[in-house]
N, C-alpha and C positions, 0 to 999 in steps of 0.2 A: 504494500500499500504506500503510495507516495505522501509526502508531507501535505499537499493539497487535500488529498483524500482524508487524511487523518484529521485535519482542521475542520472540514466540513461534516465529517461524521460525528463530531463531539456533541454531547447531549446539550440541548438548549435548556434554559431554566424552565420551569413549569409556570406558564402564564396565569394558571388558576390561583397561584400563590399571590400574584400581584393583584388580581381581582378580589381574593378574599380580604386583603389588606385594604383595598379601596372600599369594599362594601362594608367592613368592619368600622372604618373611620368615618364613614358617612351614615353609620347606623341603619343600613338597608338590610332588611331581612333576606337570608339566603340559605341554601341547604347544599352542603358538599357531601354527597353520598360516599365518594372515595377520592383518592388524590387526583384522579383524572376526570371528574365530572362534577358540574355545579349548576344550580338552577337559582334564579332570582326572579321575582315578580315586581312589576311596576305598573303604575297607573298612567294611562296616556288621556289625550283629550277625547278619544271616542270610546276607549274600552281599556281593559286590563290586558297587559302582555306578559307572557312568560318567556324568559330568555334562558336558554340552555347552552352550556359550554362544555366541550369534550376536548381533552388534550390528547394527542396521539404522538407520543415522542418518537415511536418507531417511523411514523411518516413525516415528521417534524411539521405538524399541521395543528391549528387550532380550529376546530369545528364549532359553528355557532348557529342557533336558530332562535327566532323570535316568533312566537305563535299569538294569534289573535284569540280573544275570548269570545269566539262565535264558531258554532258548529253548523256545517252545511248539511241540509238534508240530502238524502240519497237522490232524490228526484231532480235536484238542482246541480248535481255535480258536474254534469256534461258542460252546462253553461259557464260554471266556475272555472272548469279547466280551460275552456276558450278564453275567459277573462284573464286567467294567469298568463297565458301566451301573450295576449295584448299588453298586459302589464309589463311583462318582462322585456319586451321590445323597446320599453321606455326607460329601462334600468341601466345604470352604468356599473354598479357594484352589487354583487348578491343577486339572488333571484327569488321568486316566490314559487311555492308548489302547494299542492293540496294533498295532505296525508290521507293515503287510501284507507287506513283502518278507522281513523277517527274523524275524517272529513273537516279537518281544521286547516284554514290557510296558514301557511308558515313562510317567513322570510329565512332564507339559508345562505351562509357564506362560510367558506373555509379559507383560513389565512396560512399560507405557506410560510414556514418559518426556519428553513434550512439556512444556516448561516447567521441567524439572529442571536446575538450574545445576551441581550437583555430586552425585556418587554417593558415599555414605558406606560404609565397610567394614561397618558394622552392617547397613545396608539389604541389602546383598549376602549377608552371612552369614545373615540371616533368610530370604532366598530359598533358599539351599541348606539350611538347618537345617529349614525346613518341608518341602521336597521329601524330604530323608532321613527325617524323622519319618514321613511319609505312606508312603513306600516300605517302611520297617520295619513300620509299623502293618499294612499290607495284604499283604506278602509271604506271610505264612502262609495268607491266603485262596487265593492262587494255588497253593500247595502242597496245600492241602486239596482243591482242586478237581482238580488234575492227578493226584495220587498217592493221595489218600484216598477219591476216588469220591463226594465231596460235590457237591451241586447248587450253582449260583452262590449262591443265597440262604443255603443252610446254610454255605458257605464263609465269606461275609462275617460272618454270626452268630457262627461259631466264632471267627474271627480277632479279633473285637471283644469277646470275653468279657474282663471285667475281673477279673483274678486278684487276689486279696488274701492277705496273709501269706506265709509261706515253707513250703516242703515239707520 
């Protein structure tokens, strides 16, 4: 093994340790089931969100999901799947999918970490901030499709209307 290969194969620190310290200092309730998994819940403008983190040292990757507090009825899942495709076309980082078992819309992103020596609080905050912002931005699209009778394309368009001023 060359020196370069040895350097990149070295283990990165566990980013969940940084998250745990951050959540503890901010007094956010979280659950860490083992050293490689963590869950934290937060309240958004539209609903509650559940964030799940999983560290895979062997892959040098941090897997992250943020699920909505909304369950999609079976008869609406085809339309929601089409909606997710339309939403994902508008995304730059991460993607949405629909958990087939539970029928819950989920934002997903995996952060590759090979070569990362340390994780900053800011880096992990950005990951969560982006996920929550995208969930908040597209939550109305799910509501428009589920309860407003909109098509997937209409739901995305309506959710992305940029309101100006005050009513």
